N, C-alpha and C positions, 0 to 999 in steps of 0.2 A: 601252042610257048606264047604268042605273041598276047592275047587273051588275058597269059599267066602273067606277063611280063607289067603290063598294064594294068594287072587287078595291087602290083608291089607298087608300083611306082604310085597310086594314086591312097593308098595304104599309110607312106611312108610323105608325102603330099598332106595327107591329113593330119598324120601326127604331131608334123613341126609345125603347121598351120594355129595346131591349139598350144601351139606352146607359145608360137606371135603373140596370138588374140589372152593372154593372161592378162591379168590389171595388174595396172601397175602399180607399187608406193606411190603415194602422192608429194611426197618429198625428192623420193625419184626423178616423178615427174619434172615437178614444178625446179627442180635442178637442171635438164634436160633442156626445157623452153629456155630458163634464165641465160644458158650457154649459147642459144642461137637470137637471141635479145641482142644481146653482147655483139654477137661477131654484127652485128648490123649497124654497132655504135653508137645504138638510142641510151642519150647521156644522161637519162632520167626515167626512170621507171617502178612501180608496182606491181609485185606478185602476190597474191592472196588465195589461198588454198580457204575457200568458208564450203558451208551446206549446200547439197542442191537447191531446198528453197531461196537459200538466199542467194542463188544465182540466176531465180527463177526475175528477183525484183531487178536485175542488170539488164544493161543495154545485152544483149548475143553478142555482139561484136566482139564484148569486155572479155567474152567465156572463150582460153584459148588451149584447154586441156579437163577434160573428165577424168578421178580419178575414185578406189576403192569402192569398184563394182558401179559406177554411176552416182553414188551417194555426196561424192565432193566434186568441187568445183577449181577450178584452179582460173581467179581474176585477172588480168592483167591491164595497165591505165597510165599513159604513157603521162608525164607528171611534167608542165610547163615549169618555164624558168619563168 
């Protein structure tokens, strides 16, 4: 009985894990990142959605997220006044 219960729990976790691993829309992810940046009171910044090839040309620290199954990246740059 314990093995059966364990199998059901593992199956449920695997199903829910695949839902969490679903790729995000780029605009949705950009908005989530923007909320976090604004919560840190960053006065001036730029977030840009670029292709993976374009992101590879930038400093890795500037890439704050990937989307569209890893084909695009979100680049962050803090603007100095």
